[in-house]
N, CA and C of each residue as an Amber inpcrd file, in Angstrom:
protein
   774
 101.2350000 128.2100000  82.9100000 100.0190000 128.0600000  83.8530000
 100.6990000 127.3720000  84.9710000 100.3370000 127.3570000  86.0650000
 100.8700000 126.6990000  87.2280000 100.3910000 125.3430000  87.3880000
 100.6710000 124.7960000  88.1640000 100.2350000 123.3540000  88.4260000
  98.9700000 122.8950000  88.6580000  98.2130000 123.7960000  89.3090000
  97.0870000 123.4760000  89.8450000  96.3410000 123.7580000  88.3280000
  96.6520000 124.8080000  87.6040000  95.8010000 125.0830000  86.4810000
  96.0440000 123.9580000  85.5150000  97.1530000 123.3020000  85.3630000
  97.7520000 122.4280000  84.0830000  96.9380000 121.2180000  84.5530000
  96.8930000 120.6380000  85.8400000  96.1420000 119.4090000  86.2140000
  94.5790000 119.5740000  85.8810000  93.8960000 121.0070000  86.1950000
  92.8060000 121.2620000  85.7800000  92.5550000 121.1190000  84.1480000
  93.2390000 121.8400000  83.6770000  93.1820000 121.7190000  82.0380000
  93.4000000 120.0300000  81.5380000  94.4040000 119.2820000  81.8110000
  94.5990000 118.0690000  81.2380000  93.2760000 117.0550000  81.7880000
  92.8560000 117.3690000  83.2180000  91.7740000 116.4990000  83.6110000
  90.5160000 116.4960000  82.6900000  90.4300000 118.0000000  82.1880000
  89.2330000 118.2690000  81.4460000  89.1840000 117.3190000  80.0780000
  90.7610000 117.2590000  79.4910000  91.1720000 116.6960000  78.5240000
  90.8800000 115.2480000  78.4350000  91.3690000 114.6430000  79.6270000
  91.0140000 113.4910000  79.8260000  89.7310000 112.8470000  79.8650000
  88.6730000 113.8060000  80.3860000  87.0890000 113.6880000  80.2300000
  86.5900000 113.8560000  78.6310000  87.0340000 114.5510000  78.0840000
  86.9040000 114.4060000  76.7920000  87.1190000 113.6220000  75.8810000
  88.3440000 113.2500000  75.9780000  88.8160000 111.7780000  75.1740000
  88.7230000 110.5740000  75.5280000  88.9750000 110.3110000  76.8800000
  88.8020000 108.7850000  77.7320000  87.3770000 108.4830000  77.5900000
  86.8370000 108.0150000  76.2040000  85.5340000 107.8730000  76.1650000
  85.5010000 106.7030000  75.2720000  84.2880000 106.0130000  74.8990000
  83.9120000 104.7140000  73.9360000  84.1030000 105.4920000  72.5160000
  84.2840000 106.6980000  72.1030000  84.0730000 107.2020000  70.7110000
  85.4480000 107.4350000  70.6080000  86.8340000 107.3930000  71.4260000
  88.0620000 106.9700000  71.2290000  88.3000000 105.7370000  70.1630000
  87.6850000 104.7790000  70.5900000  88.0040000 103.3010000  70.1050000
  87.5740000 103.4970000  68.7120000  86.8030000 104.2280000  68.3000000
  86.3600000 104.2180000  66.5330000  87.6260000 104.5570000  65.7230000
  88.4680000 105.0210000  66.4360000  89.7230000 105.5630000  65.3200000
  90.7440000 105.0200000  65.7980000  90.9410000 104.2770000  66.7050000
  92.2860000 103.7420000  67.2600000  92.3340000 102.3450000  67.2640000
  93.5650000 101.8210000  67.1650000  93.8680000 100.1630000  67.0500000
  93.2250000  99.3520000  68.1070000  92.8570000  99.9050000  69.5440000
  92.2650000  98.9590000  70.6410000  91.0600000  98.7580000  69.8440000
  90.4100000  99.1980000  69.0130000  89.0010000  98.6240000  68.4730000
  89.5140000  97.2130000  67.9200000  90.5520000  96.8570000  67.6530000
  90.8480000  95.5640000  67.4420000  90.4110000  94.4170000  68.4780000
  91.1620000  94.8200000  69.7240000  90.6390000  93.6820000  70.7460000
  89.4760000  93.9620000  71.2350000  89.0210000  95.0790000  71.0980000
  87.3440000  95.3770000  71.7800000  86.4220000  94.1920000  70.6320000
  86.8850000  94.2090000  69.6490000  85.7110000  93.3820000  68.9130000
  85.7270000  91.7160000  69.5930000  86.9310000  91.2530000  70.1000000
  86.7120000  89.8000000  70.7420000  85.9440000  90.1630000  72.2150000
  86.5150000  91.4380000  72.8110000  85.7110000  91.6040000  74.1490000
  84.1170000  91.5130000  73.7890000  83.6880000  92.2220000  72.6140000
  82.1180000  92.1150000  72.5710000  81.6480000  90.8970000  72.2100000
  82.7350000  90.0000000  71.8100000  81.9140000  88.5300000  71.5590000
  82.3160000  87.7330000  73.0620000  82.5020000  88.3220000  74.0840000
  82.9340000  87.4590000  74.9310000  84.1070000  86.5550000  75.2470000
  85.1090000  86.8700000  74.4140000  86.5180000  86.5230000  74.2510000
  87.0680000  86.1520000  75.8880000  88.3890000  85.2380000  75.9890000
  89.0080000  85.2550000  77.2340000  89.5340000  86.1990000  77.1870000
  90.6670000  86.2470000  78.5510000  91.6850000  87.1340000  78.8570000
  92.5590000  86.9190000  78.0120000  92.9990000  85.6190000  77.7770000
  94.2480000  85.3540000  77.1380000  94.0350000  85.6120000  75.3620000
  93.0670000  85.4120000  74.8830000  92.5150000  86.1150000  73.2460000
  92.7180000  87.5100000  73.4320000  92.0910000  88.2480000  74.2570000
  92.1220000  89.7090000  74.3520000  93.7780000  90.1680000  74.4520000
  94.4820000  89.4970000  75.1270000  95.8660000  90.3670000  75.5770000
  96.7360000  89.7980000  74.2910000  96.4110000  88.3920000  73.6660000
  97.2070000  87.8240000  72.4160000  97.3290000  89.1960000  71.3750000
  95.7280000  89.4240000  71.0080000  95.5450000  90.1730000  70.0560000
  95.9840000  91.4640000  70.0090000  96.0300000  91.8770000  71.4810000
  96.2960000  93.2390000  71.9870000  98.0040000  93.3180000  71.9260000
  98.4910000  92.3680000  72.0970000  99.8670000  92.5500000  72.1230000
 100.4410000  92.5510000  70.5180000 100.1650000  91.7000000  69.8870000
 100.1090000  91.5730000  68.2410000  99.7830000  92.9010000  67.5440000
  98.7310000  93.7450000  67.6920000  98.3420000  94.8940000  67.3360000
  99.0280000  96.0430000  67.6350000  99.2970000  96.0640000  69.1060000
 100.2430000  96.7280000  69.5980000 101.6580000  96.7500000  69.0500000
 102.1930000  95.8320000  68.4600000 103.5240000  95.7680000  67.8090000
 103.4110000  96.3840000  66.5040000 102.2390000  96.1970000  65.7920000
 102.4770000  96.9320000  64.5610000 101.7010000  98.2720000  64.3750000
 101.7380000  98.8050000  65.7530000 100.7980000 100.1920000  65.7300000
 101.7230000 101.4290000  65.6240000 102.2130000 101.4420000  64.5060000
 103.0820000 102.5480000  63.8470000 102.8490000 102.8580000  62.6060000
 102.7180000 104.0350000  61.9870000 102.4700000 104.5670000  60.9840000
 101.1490000 104.7980000  60.6170000 100.3610000 104.7650000  59.3670000
  98.8250000 105.0960000  59.1880000  98.4460000 104.2070000  59.9330000
  97.4920000 105.1560000  60.7460000  96.2660000 104.3540000  61.7490000
  95.4030000 103.4740000  60.9290000  94.8770000 103.8740000  59.8480000
  93.8700000 103.1200000  58.8140000  94.6680000 101.6690000  58.7380000
  95.8940000 101.5830000  58.4520000  96.5960000 100.6640000  57.9600000
  96.7380000  99.8570000  59.1660000  97.5340000 100.2860000  60.2770000
  97.3840000  99.5090000  61.5240000  96.2800000  98.9060000  61.6490000
  94.9920000  99.6000000  61.6860000  93.7440000  98.9020000  61.7540000
  93.3760000  97.7510000  61.0620000  93.7250000  98.2530000  59.5130000
  93.3760000  96.5890000  58.6250000  94.1820000  95.8000000  58.7980000
  95.4240000  95.5650000  59.2070000  96.6200000  94.5270000  59.2450000
  96.0470000  94.0190000  60.7510000  95.6350000  94.9400000  61.7680000
  94.9940000  94.1730000  63.0220000  93.9220000  93.1790000  62.7940000
  93.1010000  93.6380000  61.9730000  91.7250000  92.8840000  61.4230000
  92.5720000  91.5040000  60.8740000  93.4790000  91.6930000  60.0910000
  94.0380000  90.5100000  59.1680000  94.5070000  89.6080000  60.5630000
  95.1460000  89.8060000  61.3020000  95.6940000  88.9090000  62.2050000
  94.7620000  88.3380000  62.8670000  93.5920000  89.1200000  63.0850000
  92.4810000  88.5200000  64.0810000  92.0280000  87.4580000  63.2770000
  91.6680000  87.4520000  61.8410000  91.0950000  86.6200000  60.6780000
  92.0390000  85.3850000  60.5740000  93.3060000  85.5010000  60.7290000
  94.3620000  84.4150000  60.3510000  94.0510000  83.7340000  61.3810000
  94.2460000  84.0870000  63.1770000  93.6770000  83.0490000  64.1300000
  92.3940000  82.7950000  64.3380000  91.4130000  83.2140000  63.1240000
  90.1310000  82.5980000  63.2880000  89.4420000  83.5190000  64.6400000
  89.8600000  84.4970000  65.0170000  88.9000000  85.1580000  65.9580000
  89.3060000  84.5070000  67.2840000  90.0630000  83.2660000  67.6790000
  90.5670000  82.9100000  68.6050000  91.9600000  82.6180000  68.7830000
  92.5420000  83.7640000  69.0710000  94.3700000  83.8690000  69.3290000
  94.7580000  83.0790000  70.2560000  94.0090000  82.5560000  71.5590000
  94.7070000  81.7900000  72.5560000  94.6060000  80.1530000  72.0540000
  93.7610000  79.8110000  71.3480000  93.3690000  78.6640000  70.4990000
  94.4560000  78.3670000  69.1650000  94.6190000  79.3790000  68.5550000
  95.5010000  79.3890000  67.4880000  97.1620000  79.0970000  68.0250000
  97.5010000  79.9790000  69.3170000  98.6760000  80.1170000  69.6270000
  99.0230000  78.7030000  70.3270000  98.0330000  77.9350000  71.2370000
  98.3770000  76.7100000  71.9990000  98.2440000  75.7400000  70.9340000
  97.7140000  75.6470000  69.7790000  97.5300000  74.6490000  68.7740000
  98.7270000  74.9570000  67.6450000  99.3970000  75.7730000  67.9460000
 100.2080000  76.2650000  66.5000000 101.4720000  75.4190000  66.4530000
 101.3770000  75.0590000  65.1310000 102.5890000  74.1380000  64.5560000
 103.2270000  74.6800000  62.8840000 104.3600000  74.0800000  62.5880000
 104.8710000  74.7330000  61.8030000 104.0710000  74.4390000  60.4280000
 103.1010000  73.6650000  60.2510000 102.1640000  73.4720000  59.3690000
 101.3840000  75.0140000  59.1130000 100.8960000  75.4920000  60.2720000
 100.4040000  76.9110000  60.2050000 100.7610000  78.1410000  59.8680000
 101.8730000  77.8390000  59.5500000 102.7890000  79.0850000  58.9420000
 102.3430000  79.7270000  57.6230000 101.6920000  78.6920000  56.7670000
 101.1180000  78.9870000  55.4450000  99.7520000  80.0230000  55.7150000
  99.5120000  80.2990000  57.1510000  98.5630000  81.5570000  57.0120000
  99.0840000  82.6400000  56.9990000 100.2560000  82.5150000  57.3790000
 101.0260000  84.2970000  57.3940000 101.5940000  84.4890000  56.1040000
 101.5400000  83.8520000  54.7970000 101.9060000  84.2810000  53.6210000
 101.3820000  85.3080000  53.2030000 102.7720000  86.3300000  52.9620000
 102.3370000  87.5290000  52.3750000 101.7970000  88.2970000  53.2530000
 101.9600000  88.2480000  54.3310000 101.5920000  89.2460000  55.5810000
 102.4390000  90.1240000  56.0900000 102.4570000  91.7560000  55.8180000
 103.3840000  92.4920000  56.3500000 102.6710000  93.9310000  56.6420000
 103.4200000  94.2070000  57.5980000 103.0170000  95.8240000  57.9420000
 104.3760000  96.4900000  58.4610000 104.3930000  97.3540000  57.3420000
 106.0430000  98.1920000  57.0240000 106.9900000  97.4100000  57.2620000
 107.7430000  96.9960000  58.4060000 108.7740000  96.0300000  58.5400000
 108.5470000  94.9110000  59.0980000 107.4370000  94.6140000  59.5430000
 107.1190000  93.6690000  60.2690000 106.2500000  92.7610000  59.2850000
 107.1230000  91.4500000  59.0200000 106.5800000  90.6150000  57.7290000
 106.2910000  88.8690000  58.1080000 106.0870000  88.3320000  57.5000000
 105.6630000  87.0950000  57.8050000 106.6460000  86.2280000  58.5270000
 107.6400000  86.2900000  58.3310000 108.9580000  85.9190000  59.4160000
 108.7780000  86.3370000  60.5390000 108.7490000  87.4320000  60.8220000
 108.4870000  88.1290000  62.2930000 107.2530000  87.6150000  62.9510000
 106.1960000  87.4540000  62.5270000 104.9280000  87.0120000  62.5470000
 105.1840000  85.6310000  63.3540000 105.4210000  84.6970000  62.2470000
 105.7410000  83.5890000  62.7850000 106.8860000  83.3310000  64.0280000
 107.7100000  84.1320000  64.2910000 108.4220000  83.8770000  65.3660000
 107.7760000  84.3880000  66.8280000 106.7170000  85.7540000  66.4260000
 106.0440000  86.0800000  67.5940000 104.8600000  85.0920000  68.1950000
 104.4740000  84.1430000  67.1540000 103.3800000  83.2760000  67.4900000
 104.3960000  82.2420000  68.4230000 105.5190000  81.7390000  67.6580000
 106.2800000  80.7740000  68.4390000 106.5630000  81.2000000  69.9090000
 106.9910000  82.5460000  69.9360000 107.2640000  83.1000000  71.1090000
 106.1450000  83.2710000  72.0560000 105.2040000  83.4630000  71.7890000
 103.9200000  83.5460000  72.7990000 103.4980000  82.1180000  73.2550000
 103.6530000  81.3640000  72.0350000 103.2170000  79.5410000  72.7820000
 104.0770000  79.3770000  73.9140000 105.7260000  79.8150000  73.5510000
 106.2960000  79.2260000  74.6740000 106.1690000  80.1980000  76.1730000
 105.3150000  81.6230000  75.9740000 105.5350000  82.0910000  77.3150000
 104.1940000  81.5190000  78.0150000 102.9720000  81.1820000  76.8800000
 101.6040000  80.6660000  77.6130000 102.1820000  79.2530000  78.1440000
 102.9790000  78.3580000  77.5520000 103.1240000  77.1860000  78.0310000
 103.8900000  76.7400000  78.7500000 105.1380000  77.6400000  78.9150000
 106.2810000  77.6800000  79.8420000 106.5240000  78.7100000  80.8310000
 105.5190000  79.7130000  80.9440000 106.1170000  80.6400000  81.8050000
 104.6470000  81.5640000  82.1970000 103.7130000  80.6620000  82.2860000
 102.3310000  80.9060000  82.9020000 101.8570000  82.2710000  82.1270000
 102.0940000  82.6140000  81.3270000 101.5550000  83.7220000  80.3200000
 102.2620000  85.0790000  80.4970000 101.8360000  85.9750000  79.7740000
 102.1460000  87.3020000  79.9590000 102.1870000  88.1370000  81.1980000
 101.0890000  88.0650000  81.8560000 100.7840000  88.6690000  82.9280000
 101.6780000  88.3120000  83.7770000 101.8610000  87.0720000  83.8980000
 102.8380000  86.5900000  85.2090000 104.1090000  86.9480000  85.1180000
 104.3560000  86.7970000  83.5460000 105.9210000  87.3300000  83.0220000
 106.1210000  88.7260000  83.7360000 105.1580000  89.6290000  83.2910000
 105.7680000  91.0520000  83.5690000 105.5940000  91.3160000  85.1380000
 104.4730000  90.7320000  85.5340000 104.0800000  90.6270000  87.2750000
 105.5730000  90.6010000  87.9890000 106.1660000  89.5110000  87.4950000
 107.2460000  88.7780000  88.3430000 108.4010000  89.5130000  88.2270000
 108.5590000  90.3670000  87.0340000 109.6410000  91.2550000  87.0100000
 109.8130000  92.8680000  87.6130000 109.0660000  93.0230000  88.2430000
 108.6860000  94.3130000  88.3950000 110.0420000  95.1620000  89.3960000
 110.3000000  95.9800000  89.2250000 111.3500000  96.4850000  89.9090000
 111.4650000  98.3620000  90.0700000 111.7260000  99.0940000  91.0880000
 111.7680000 100.4860000  90.9570000 110.7230000 100.9410000  90.8420000
 109.5080000 100.4960000  91.1190000 108.2550000 101.1920000  90.8500000
 107.9720000 101.5050000  89.4240000 108.4770000 100.8380000  88.6760000
 107.9520000 100.9340000  87.0030000 107.9610000  99.8520000  86.2940000
 107.5920000  99.6740000  85.1860000 107.4710000  98.4140000  84.5470000
 108.4090000  98.3860000  83.3060000 109.4580000  99.2550000  83.3660000
 110.3670000  99.3140000  82.3250000 111.6160000  97.9860000  82.2090000
 111.5190000  97.9350000  83.5230000 112.4910000  96.8260000  83.6110000
 111.8740000  95.7570000  83.4410000 110.5410000  95.4620000  83.6960000
 110.0230000  94.4160000  83.4820000 109.8930000  93.9770000  81.8580000
 109.7310000  95.3890000  80.8660000 109.8940000  95.1050000  79.7980000
 110.8440000  94.4270000  79.2830000 112.1920000  94.7110000  79.7850000
 113.6840000  94.5960000  79.2760000 113.4440000  92.8660000  79.8080000
 113.1310000  92.5950000  81.2140000 113.1080000  91.1170000  81.3330000
 112.1880000  90.0870000  80.0870000 111.2570000  90.8880000  80.2870000
 109.9070000  90.4150000  78.9320000 110.7900000  89.9890000  77.6190000
 111.6280000  90.9550000  77.1540000 111.8780000  90.9600000  75.8750000
 113.2400000  89.8090000  76.2160000 113.8590000  89.6170000  77.0250000
 114.7640000  88.7190000  77.2370000 114.2020000  87.0910000  77.0340000
 113.0670000  86.7770000  77.7200000 112.1690000  85.6330000  77.7210000
 111.4570000  85.5790000  76.2480000 111.4810000  86.5010000  75.8560000
 110.7370000  86.4950000  74.4710000 111.2990000  85.9580000  73.2150000
 112.5980000  86.6020000  73.5540000 113.4390000  86.3000000  72.2850000
 114.3950000  85.0310000  72.9010000 114.4570000  84.1100000  73.4880000
 114.9980000  83.0300000  74.0000000 115.1420000  81.8120000  73.2490000
 114.1370000  81.8320000  72.1880000 114.2930000  80.6740000  71.5140000
 114.8960000  81.2040000  69.8380000 115.4230000  80.1870000  69.3360000
 116.4150000  80.6340000  68.0500000 115.3310000  81.7180000  67.3560000
 116.0060000  82.6760000  66.7820000 115.3800000  83.9460000  65.8520000
 116.2040000  84.1790000  64.8920000 115.6830000  85.1420000  64.1440000
 116.1660000  86.0110000  63.2550000 116.5460000  87.3900000  64.2320000
 117.9380000  87.7880000  63.9650000 117.8790000  88.8140000  64.4280000
 117.3660000  90.3310000  64.2600000 116.5560000  90.2750000  62.8200000
 116.0700000  91.3220000  62.7180000 114.6450000  91.7740000  63.4340000
 114.2030000  90.3320000  63.8250000 112.7630000  90.6330000  64.4710000
 113.0040000  90.9580000  65.9070000 114.0960000  91.1510000  66.5400000
 114.4730000  91.7060000  67.9040000 113.9550000  93.5570000  67.9040000
 113.9340000  94.1610000  66.4750000 113.9520000  95.2880000  66.5320000
 112.1040000  95.8010000  66.9190000 111.4730000  94.5220000  66.4720000
 109.8830000  94.9870000  66.9180000 109.2260000  94.6700000  68.7570000
 110.5010000  94.2850000  69.2880000 110.2920000  94.5340000  71.0290000
 111.2530000  95.6660000  71.3050000 110.8670000  96.4840000  72.0830000
 111.6790000  97.5790000  72.2770000 112.2050000  97.6010000  73.7500000
 113.4810000  98.0440000  74.1690000 114.0100000  97.8120000  75.4100000
 114.4540000  99.0170000  76.1110000 113.6150000  99.4390000  77.1740000
 113.9910000 100.5480000  78.3070000 115.5640000 100.6420000  78.4560000
 115.8910000  99.4810000  78.7910000 117.2890000  99.5440000  79.0320000
 118.2980000  99.9330000  78.1850000 117.6450000 100.0990000  76.9140000
 118.3290000 100.4280000  75.8810000 118.5150000 102.0850000  75.6500000
 117.4980000 102.5780000  76.4000000 117.3040000 104.0450000  76.0230000
 116.0010000 104.1730000  75.2420000 115.3300000 103.4930000  74.7090000
 113.8930000 103.2780000  74.1790000 112.6440000 103.7510000  74.8600000
 111.9560000 104.5690000  74.3580000 110.5250000 104.8180000  75.3060000
 109.5740000 103.7750000  75.1580000 109.8160000 102.7790000  74.1930000
 109.1210000 101.5530000  74.0370000 107.8390000 101.7930000  73.9910000
 107.2520000 102.9740000  73.3340000 106.0710000 103.3970000  73.0170000
 104.6720000 102.2000000  72.7700000 105.0560000 101.2270000  71.8920000
 104.0470000 100.2460000  71.5110000 103.8940000  99.3460000  72.8210000
 104.7930000  98.6560000  73.4680000 104.7850000  98.1920000  74.1450000
 104.0250000  98.7920000  75.9670000 104.1800000  99.9580000  76.0660000
 103.5480000 100.8160000  76.9240000 102.2340000 100.8130000  77.0950000
 101.8670000 101.0310000  75.6330000 100.5550000 101.3270000  75.1690000
  99.9340000  99.9740000  75.1500000 100.2070000  98.7870000  75.1100000
  99.6500000  97.5650000  75.3060000  99.3020000  97.1490000  76.9580000
 100.4940000  97.6260000  77.4330000 100.5830000  97.7540000  79.1510000
  99.2300000  98.4210000  79.6670000  99.2670000  99.7000000  79.2370000
  98.0520000 100.6470000  79.4930000  96.5150000  99.6490000  79.1480000
  96.6780000  99.2410000  78.0640000  95.6280000  98.6870000  77.6680000
  95.0050000  97.2490000  78.7390000  96.1450000  96.6340000  79.1900000
  96.0460000  95.3210000  80.2930000  95.6320000  95.7570000  81.3920000
  96.4030000  96.8700000  82.0240000  96.6410000  96.9550000  83.4360000
  95.8370000  97.9230000  83.8050000  95.6270000  99.2330000  82.9770000
  94.4960000 100.2480000  83.5050000  93.1350000 100.0030000  83.6920000
  92.3560000 100.0910000  84.9110000  91.1050000 100.1090000  84.9890000
  90.3640000 101.2320000  84.3310000  89.6830000 101.2280000  83.7150000
  88.7160000 102.4560000  82.9790000  87.2980000 102.1490000  82.8890000
  86.7650000 103.1590000  83.8610000  85.6450000 103.1900000  83.8970000
  84.8800000 103.7550000  82.9360000  85.3560000 103.8960000  81.9670000
  84.7330000 104.4790000  80.7180000  84.6860000 103.6960000  79.5570000
  85.3670000 102.5030000  79.6560000  85.0660000 101.5080000  78.7960000
  86.2380000 101.3030000  77.4840000  87.3840000 102.1080000  77.8100000
  88.4560000 101.9890000  76.5170000  89.4350000 100.9370000  76.9980000
  90.2540000 101.1770000  78.5260000  91.2940000 100.1460000  78.8380000
  90.6620000  99.0490000  79.2980000  91.3310000  97.7400000  79.4130000
  90.7820000  96.7040000  79.8790000  90.4950000  96.2290000  80.8280000
  91.8920000  96.9220000  81.8760000  92.0430000  96.5240000  83.3300000
  92.2110000  94.9280000  83.1120000  92.7860000  93.8240000  82.3050000
  92.4560000  92.3650000  82.5230000  93.6650000  92.0110000  83.5620000
  94.6950000  92.8800000  83.8990000  95.9780000  92.5190000  84.7730000
  95.7280000  92.6390000  85.9710000  95.0490000  91.9970000  86.9070000
  94.8450000  92.4870000  88.4560000  96.2760000  92.5800000  89.2180000
  97.2410000  91.8170000  88.7600000  98.1860000  91.3770000  89.8070000
  99.3920000  92.7400000  89.3930000  99.2400000  93.8920000  88.6950000
 100.1200000  94.8430000  88.2400000  99.2760000  96.3090000  88.5090000
  99.7940000  97.2570000  89.3010000  99.0750000  98.3470000  89.7040000
  99.2700000  99.4600000  88.5800000  98.0400000 100.1090000  88.3920000
  98.0620000 101.1070000  87.3490000  99.2070000 102.4360000  87.6380000
  99.5860000 102.2660000  88.9590000 100.7040000 103.5400000  89.3300000
 101.8870000 103.4270000  88.5080000 102.1120000 101.8890000  87.9660000
 103.3770000 101.6890000  87.5470000 103.5090000 101.8560000  86.0790000
 102.2770000 102.1930000  85.5490000 102.4880000 102.4420000  84.0580000
 103.0860000 103.4680000  83.7820000 103.7230000 103.5640000  82.6250000
 104.1750000 104.8370000  81.6680000 103.5780000 105.0210000  80.4830000
 103.3680000 106.4220000  80.2470000 102.7430000 106.9490000  79.0950000
 103.3290000 106.5350000  77.7370000 102.5910000 105.9970000  76.7820000
 103.1340000 105.9000000  75.5210000 103.4200000 106.9720000  74.7010000
 104.8100000 106.9870000  74.7890000 105.4750000 108.2630000  74.2400000
 105.9620000 108.4000000  72.8520000 104.7550000 109.4190000  71.8610000
 105.0920000 109.4560000  70.4610000 105.3640000 110.6100000  70.1400000
 105.2680000 110.9240000  68.9980000 105.2530000 112.4050000  68.4690000
 104.4560000 113.6020000  69.1800000 103.1680000 112.8540000  69.3020000
 101.9480000 113.6860000  69.7040000 102.2910000 113.8950000  71.2520000
 102.3660000 112.7720000  72.0420000 102.2810000 113.1290000  73.2840000
 103.9220000 114.0490000  73.8480000 104.6350000 113.5470000  72.8160000
 105.7350000 114.4490000  73.4420000 105.9880000 115.5310000  73.0880000
 105.2470000 116.1190000  71.7420000 105.6150000 117.6170000  71.4860000
 104.5070000 118.4850000  72.4250000 103.3800000 117.8220000  72.8030000
 102.4010000 118.4680000  73.8330000 103.0630000 118.6430000  75.2890000
 103.6420000 117.3300000  75.7250000 104.1470000 117.4920000  76.6820000
 105.6300000 118.5430000  77.1710000 106.0480000 118.7570000  75.6840000
 107.1940000 120.0870000  75.7180000 106.4570000 120.9920000  75.9930000
 105.3560000 121.3600000  75.3350000 104.5510000 122.5290000  75.3650000
 104.2640000 122.8090000  76.7970000 103.6090000 121.9020000  77.2490000
 103.2230000 122.0080000  78.5300000 104.0870000 122.3000000  79.7740000
 105.1820000 121.8990000  79.5330000 106.4400000 121.7380000  80.4870000
 106.6210000 120.7190000  81.5290000 106.1560000 119.3790000  80.6160000
 106.0490000 118.1370000  81.6060000 107.3040000 117.5320000  81.3090000
 107.9210000 117.9430000  80.2920000 109.3580000 117.2040000  79.9210000
 110.2220000 118.3020000  79.1520000 111.3210000 118.2660000  79.3280000
 112.3480000 119.1770000  78.5630000 113.2500000 118.4200000  77.3770000
 113.6350000 117.3850000  77.9800000 114.2900000 116.6330000  76.8930000
 113.5960000 116.4770000  75.6170000 114.5190000 116.8310000  74.5170000
 114.2290000 116.7240000  72.9500000 113.7890000 115.4370000  72.6200000
 114.6450000 114.5280000  72.5330000 114.2690000 113.2220000  72.4170000
 113.3440000 112.5300000  72.7800000 112.4620000 111.6460000  72.0840000
 111.3590000 110.8680000  72.6670000 112.0270000 109.4770000  72.8030000
 112.9240000 109.4960000  74.2600000 113.2160000 108.0550000  74.5420000
 113.1730000 108.0480000  76.1490000 114.1770000 106.8560000  76.6240000
 113.5730000 106.5440000  77.9470000 113.9290000 107.4280000  78.8130000
 114.8790000 108.6130000  78.7400000 115.0060000 109.5140000  79.5510000
 113.6890000 110.7320000  79.8360000 113.5230000 110.7840000  78.4190000
 112.2150000 111.5690000  78.3990000 111.1100000 111.0480000  79.1720000
 110.9590000 109.6590000  78.8110000 109.6680000 109.0690000  79.5450000
 109.7510000 109.2870000  81.1780000 110.8450000 109.0980000  81.6280000
 111.1470000 108.7520000  83.1430000 110.7090000 110.2240000  83.5250000
 111.3520000 111.7230000  82.6680000 110.6570000 113.0150000  82.6840000
 109.0750000 112.9470000  82.9690000 108.6600000 112.3210000  82.0010000
 107.0790000 112.5880000  81.9500000 106.3850000 111.6870000  82.9920000
 106.9910000 110.3490000  83.2870000 106.4250000 109.6940000  84.4950000
 106.4210000 110.3470000  85.9090000 107.4600000 111.0330000  86.0260000
 107.4440000 112.0020000  87.2280000 106.5650000 113.0230000  87.0240000
 106.3630000 113.7350000  86.2860000 105.4050000 115.1140000  85.9890000
 103.8720000 114.2830000  86.3810000 103.4740000 113.4510000  85.5540000
 102.2860000 112.9730000  85.4770000 102.0190000 112.2970000  86.9400000
 102.5900000 111.4030000  87.4030000 102.5640000 110.9790000  88.9750000
 102.1180000 111.8460000  89.9800000 102.8840000 113.2330000  89.9360000
 102.4900000 114.4510000  90.7580000 101.0520000 114.6710000  90.5350000
 100.4500000 114.5260000  89.3850000  99.2310000 115.1870000  89.0800000
  98.0950000 113.8410000  89.3560000  98.6290000 112.5170000  89.3540000
  97.6150000 111.5500000  89.9680000  98.8310000 110.1390000  89.7970000
  98.9930000 109.8830000  91.1160000  99.8890000 109.2460000  91.4190000
  99.2650000 107.4810000  91.4570000  98.2000000 107.2340000  91.4620000
  97.3080000 106.0440000  91.1330000  97.1300000 105.8270000  89.9190000
  96.8070000 106.8410000  89.0380000  96.6300000 106.5170000  87.5380000
  97.0980000 107.5240000  86.5690000  98.7500000 107.2790000  86.5480000
  99.2700000 108.5080000  85.7430000  99.0020000 108.4870000  84.1760000
  98.6870000 107.4180000  83.6820000  98.5380000 107.4460000  82.3670000
  97.1920000 107.8550000  81.8490000  96.5300000 107.8440000  82.8050000
  95.2180000 108.4460000  82.0860000  95.4180000 109.9090000  81.6910000
  96.5360000 110.5460000  81.6210000  96.8310000 111.4280000  80.8930000
  97.2730000 111.4450000  79.4610000  97.7960000 110.1690000  79.1080000
  97.9800000 109.9760000  77.3910000  96.8600000 109.9430000  76.6060000
  95.4540000 110.0110000  77.1610000  94.1830000 110.3320000  76.7050000
  94.1690000 112.2620000  76.2960000  94.5220000 112.8890000  77.2580000
  94.7840000 114.1920000  77.0680000  95.9780000 114.6180000  76.2380000
  97.0020000 113.8750000  76.4260000  98.1220000 114.4950000  75.6740000
  98.2620000 113.9900000  74.2610000  97.4090000 112.8240000  73.7440000
  97.1840000 112.5890000  72.7130000  96.2510000 113.0630000  71.8810000
  95.1590000 113.5300000  72.6050000  94.0280000 113.8630000  71.8010000
  94.5160000 115.5070000  71.7110000  95.1530000 116.2400000  72.5700000
  95.5960000 117.4740000  71.9880000  96.4200000 117.8290000  70.9950000
  97.2790000 116.6670000  70.9180000  98.1230000 116.5640000  69.6240000
  97.7110000 116.0580000  68.3980000  96.8650000 115.0410000  68.4600000
  96.4670000 114.2710000  67.2840000  95.1690000 115.0800000  66.6680000
  94.2050000 115.8710000  67.7290000  93.1740000 115.8300000  67.1370000
  92.7310000 117.2920000  67.3730000  93.8300000 118.0680000  67.9450000
  93.6460000 119.7440000  67.9650000  94.9280000 120.2450000  67.8150000
  95.8010000 119.8290000  67.5560000  96.9330000 120.2860000  67.0230000
  97.4450000 121.4120000  67.8380000  97.5770000 120.9110000  69.2550000
  97.8800000 121.7490000  70.1750000  99.3570000 122.4920000  69.7950000
């Protein structure tokens, strides 16, 4: 199909899938629980980051462990982070999601505490590192700051680095949640200092396969180079809100087996 037909097709799929019914089967339901309780911006972004970090594998398992994380922090992530001490590591005992374990969680909480106490929070950290009309360099800089404290080397694999050719699917998904202003009630739009035009689509098996079938990308691997291709294609269709098409691409792959 030509560019006009493709845009019309994908816009229709965005309308179909970018609705609150999407929340019921998606890990984003975890931070939505806090928003429904009137939680703070910091509460929502902390649990969003942690849930996005474990968002791979079985969706039911992701949601179960996301709820467990919320329970560990007593439904008050920012308060838990701000007051976290070594004695609180007992609450992490036995936590595991695939290769993300209690030791990784312990460091993540410690690193987040450092970011909020010493770097003015996550939004400030990302907004202050934007380069080349993209957030991919900002992700790279975030990872450097995140792992600036003593840590186990194995824990670094849980935050991807686009400058090492990763598509950084999970952290791009987190950024979509935080930045994109969504009139349909799915994404939160909490970060006003970052433009949605800079976002990149969370590139996974579903979005990658559908994008190739539609001619949006040609590269076979789901890596940073493929993501750049997809960025360029989606921004031609909607320069101000390119990642709205994540709903269309994911929905076509996951729910329609396109």
